[in-house]
C-alpha positions as CSV (number, residue, x, y, z in Angstrom):
1,X,0.6,-20.7,4.0
2,X,-0.6,-17.9,1.6
3,X,-3.1,-15.3,3.7
4,X,-4.7,-12.6,1.3
5,X,-5.8,-9.5,3.0
6,X,-9.2,-8.4,1.4
7,X,-10.7,-5.3,3.1
8,X,-13.6,-4.0,1.8
9,X,-12.8,0.1,1.9
10,X,-10.3,1.7,-1.0
11,X,-9.8,5.3,-1.3
12,X,-8.7,5.2,-4.9
13,X,-11.0,2.1,-6.1
14,X,-14.3,1.9,-4.2
15,X,-14.7,-1.9,-3.2
16,X,-12.0,-2.8,-6.0
17,X,-11.5,-6.6,-4.4
18,X,-15.1,-7.1,-5.9
19,X,-14.1,-5.7,-9.5
20,X,-15.4,-8.0,-12.2
21,X,-11.9,-9.8,-13.7
22,X,-13.9,-11.9,-16.4
23,X,-17.1,-12.7,-14.2
24,X,-15.1,-13.3,-11.1
25,X,-14.5,-11.1,-8.3
26,X,-10.6,-9.6,-8.4
27,X,-9.8,-11.5,-4.4
28,X,-11.4,-14.6,-5.8
29,X,-9.1,-14.7,-8.9
30,X,-6.5,-13.9,-6.8
31,X,-7.2,-16.7,-4.0
32,X,-7.6,-19.3,-7.1
33,X,-4.3,-18.5,-8.4
34,X,-2.3,-18.5,-4.9
35,X,-4.2,-22.3,-4.3
36,X,-1.9,-23.8,-6.9
37,X,0.6,-23.0,-5.2
38,X,0.0,-23.3,-1.0
39,X,-2.8,-23.4,1.2
40,X,-5.2,-20.5,1.1
41,X,-7.0,-18.3,3.4
42,X,-9.4,-15.0,2.9
43,X,-8.4,-12.3,5.9
44,X,-11.2,-10.1,5.6
45,X,-13.4,-7.8,7.2
46,X,-16.9,-7.8,6.2
47,X,-19.4,-10.9,6.5
48,X,-20.4,-10.5,2.5
49,X,-16.7,-11.0,1.9
50,X,-16.5,-14.6,3.7
51,X,-19.5,-15.5,2.5
52,X,-18.4,-14.9,-1.2
53,X,-15.3,-16.9,-0.6
54,X,-17.3,-19.5,1.3
55,X,-19.1,-19.9,-2.1
56,X,-16.3,-20.5,-4.1
57,X,-14.6,-22.9,-1.8
58,X,-11.9,-20.4,-0.5
59,X,-11.1,-20.6,3.5
60,X,-12.3,-17.4,4.9
61,X,-10.9,-15.5,8.3
62,X,-13.1,-12.2,9.7
63,X,-10.3,-9.7,11.3
64,X,-11.4,-6.3,12.8
65,X,-12.1,-3.6,10.8
66,X,-9.7,-1.4,12.9
67,X,-6.8,-3.1,11.5
68,X,-4.5,-0.2,9.4
69,X,-2.5,-2.3,7.1
70,X,-3.2,-5.3,5.3
71,X,-0.2,-7.2,7.6
72,X,-1.8,-6.4,11.0
73,X,-4.8,-8.4,9.5
74,X,-3.1,-11.2,8.1
75,X,-1.0,-11.4,11.6
76,X,-4.9,-11.8,13.4
77,X,-5.8,-14.1,10.9
78,X,-2.7,-15.9,11.9
79,X,-3.3,-15.9,14.8
80,X,-6.9,-17.4,14.7
81,X,-5.6,-20.4,11.9
82,X,-3.3,-21.6,15.2
83,X,0.0,-21.4,12.7
84,X,3.4,-22.2,14.5
85,X,6.0,-19.5,14.7
86,X,8.3,-21.1,12.1
87,X,5.8,-21.3,9.6
88,X,6.0,-19.5,6.4
89,X,3.4,-17.0,5.6
90,X,3.1,-15.1,2.2
91,X,1.0,-11.5,2.1
92,X,-0.6,-11.8,-1.2
93,X,-2.7,-8.5,-2.2
94,X,-5.9,-9.0,-3.3
95,X,-5.7,-6.6,-6.1
96,X,-2.6,-8.8,-7.7
97,X,-4.8,-11.5,-9.7
98,X,-2.2,-11.8,-12.6
99,X,0.7,-12.5,-10.3
100,X,2.1,-15.5,-11.9
101,X,2.2,-18.9,-10.6
102,X,6.0,-19.9,-11.0
103,X,6.7,-16.7,-9.5
104,X,4.3,-17.4,-6.5
105,X,6.4,-20.7,-6.2
106,X,9.9,-19.2,-6.5
107,X,9.1,-16.2,-3.8
108,X,7.7,-18.8,-1.3
109,X,10.8,-20.7,-1.9
110,X,13.0,-17.6,-1.9
111,X,11.5,-16.7,1.6
112,X,11.8,-19.7,3.4
113,X,15.3,-19.7,3.0
114,X,16.1,-15.8,3.3
115,X,14.0,-16.3,6.9
116,X,16.3,-19.2,7.9
117,X,19.4,-17.3,6.9
118,X,18.1,-14.2,9.0
119,X,16.2,-11.8,7.1
120,X,13.4,-10.0,8.9
121,X,10.9,-10.2,6.2
122,X,11.2,-10.4,2.0
123,X,9.5,-8.8,-1.0
124,X,9.7,-8.5,-4.6
125,X,10.8,-6.2,-7.8
126,X,10.9,-6.2,-11.1
127,X,12.5,-3.3,-13.3
128,X,10.1,-1.0,-15.0
129,X,10.7,2.4,-17.7
130,X,11.2,5.9,-16.6
131,X,7.5,6.7,-17.9
132,X,5.6,4.1,-15.9
133,X,7.7,5.1,-13.2
134,X,6.4,8.5,-12.6
135,X,2.9,7.1,-11.4
136,X,2.8,7.6,-7.8
137,X,0.6,4.4,-7.7
138,X,3.5,2.5,-8.7
139,X,5.8,2.2,-5.5
140,X,9.5,2.3,-6.3
141,X,12.2,0.6,-4.7
142,X,15.9,1.2,-4.0
143,X,18.4,-1.8,-2.5
144,X,21.5,-2.2,-1.8
145,X,24.6,-4.6,-3.2
146,X,23.1,-7.4,-1.4
147,X,19.4,-6.8,-2.5
148,X,18.1,-5.6,0.9
149,X,15.5,-2.6,0.5
150,X,17.4,0.5,1.5
151,X,14.1,2.7,0.5
152,X,10.2,2.3,-0.7
153,X,8.5,5.8,-2.6
154,X,5.8,6.7,-4.4
155,X,8.3,9.2,-5.6
156,X,10.9,8.7,-8.4
157,X,14.0,7.1,-6.3
158,X,16.3,7.6,-7.2
159,X,16.0,11.1,-8.4
160,X,17.1,11.5,-12.2
161,X,19.5,14.1,-11.8
162,X,21.6,12.2,-14.3
163,X,20.0,10.0,-16.8
164,X,17.9,7.2,-15.1
165,X,16.0,4.8,-18.0
166,X,15.7,1.9,-15.6
167,X,13.2,1.7,-12.0
168,X,13.0,-1.2,-9.6
169,X,9.0,-1.2,-8.9
170,X,7.8,-2.5,-6.1
171,X,5.1,-5.8,-6.5
172,X,2.9,-6.4,-3.6
173,X,3.7,-9.4,-1.8
174,X,5.3,-10.3,1.4
175,X,7.0,-13.0,3.1
176,X,7.4,-13.5,6.4
177,X,7.8,-16.1,9.6
178,X,4.9,-16.3,12.0
179,X,7.1,-15.2,14.3
180,X,8.9,-11.9,12.3
181,X,5.0,-11.4,10.8
182,X,4.1,-10.5,15.0
183,X,7.2,-8.8,15.6
184,X,6.5,-6.9,12.7
185,X,2.8,-5.8,13.9
186,X,4.5,-4.6,17.5
187,X,6.6,-2.0,15.9
188,X,5.6,1.6,16.7
189,X,8.0,3.5,14.0
190,X,5.3,4.4,12.0
191,X,6.0,8.1,10.7
192,X,7.1,7.2,7.1
193,X,4.2,4.4,6.9
194,X,2.0,7.3,7.7
195,X,3.2,9.8,5.4
196,X,3.9,7.2,1.9
197,X,0.8,5.2,3.3
198,X,3.3,2.1,2.7
199,X,3.5,-0.5,5.6
200,X,6.7,-1.8,4.5
201,X,8.4,1.5,5.6
202,X,7.5,0.6,9.5
203,X,10.0,-2.7,9.1
204,X,12.9,-0.5,7.8
205,X,12.3,2.5,10.1
206,X,12.9,0.0,12.8
207,X,16.2,-0.9,11.2
208,X,14.7,-4.6,10.2
209,X,15.9,-5.9,6.9
210,X,13.8,-6.7,4.0
211,X,15.4,-9.2,1.3
212,X,14.3,-8.5,-2.1
213,X,13.7,-11.2,-4.8
214,X,14.1,-9.3,-8.6
215,X,11.5,-11.7,-10.8
216,X,10.6,-11.3,-14.6
217,X,6.4,-10.4,-14.2
218,X,4.0,-9.3,-16.2
219,X,1.5,-8.9,-13.7
220,X,-0.6,-5.5,-13.2
221,X,-1.6,-4.3,-9.8
222,X,-5.3,-3.1,-9.6
223,X,-5.3,0.0,-7.7
224,X,-7.1,2.1,-10.1
225,X,-9.7,1.6,-12.9
226,X,-7.2,2.5,-15.3
227,X,-5.5,-0.1,-14.0
228,X,-8.5,-2.2,-14.6
229,X,-8.8,-1.1,-18.2
230,X,-4.8,-1.4,-18.9
231,X,-5.1,-5.3,-17.5
232,X,-8.3,-6.1,-19.6
233,X,-6.6,-4.9,-22.6
234,X,-2.9,-6.9,-21.7
235,X,-5.3,-10.0,-20.6
236,X,-8.2,-10.3,-22.9
237,X,-10.6,-10.4,-20.2
238,X,-14.2,-8.7,-19.8
239,X,-15.7,-6.7,-16.8
240,X,-18.8,-5.0,-16.1
241,X,-17.2,-1.7,-14.7
242,X,-15.9,-1.5,-18.3
243,X,-18.7,-1.2,-20.3
């Protein structure tokens, strides 16, 4: 199942999940994409968001406003949906309305296999340029020889003391079983997570492994109004926020 966390508050882009993408709220466009691949639910913290989801025929689960991360919100939704402990849950961020259907299917299959093989959770990466990697809103990841994540950061990693032209950019999608999702949310190692504001660091700090899938993707995650403009230029849609 794909669960999309849809928190209304956002520090960098106010109410960004409602951003107009060609006449459709961003989180709805993301959900419609996801619904081509699996059953979808929106995990939200505001009744207005639930009403919009229902209007578009998307299942909405109300969750607490007190959650500090999207994964904690998804865990509550999974419990309310009475999913089995070995069911696979895909956490697709509401700000990824252009994540390709083929890559979502590929990631679901990857997660199913890697969780079965013993991975704690999964995520995605793609290669990006040095110039793009300098943007702190673009999270970088380094991996080991078996494609497990070593660290995620908003800073440049590795630091280019010598020439480094390509970086691994993290894509905001995660996979777990219902069981490992619950175990993630019980972890208390939040020091690095709180510093970088990257929830996946909670797992790494506890010695849990994150299997990374490399994909080719032209998707743009919408973190800022500048990202929205870049996406509009690239994918050719209009938005009332850009007029």
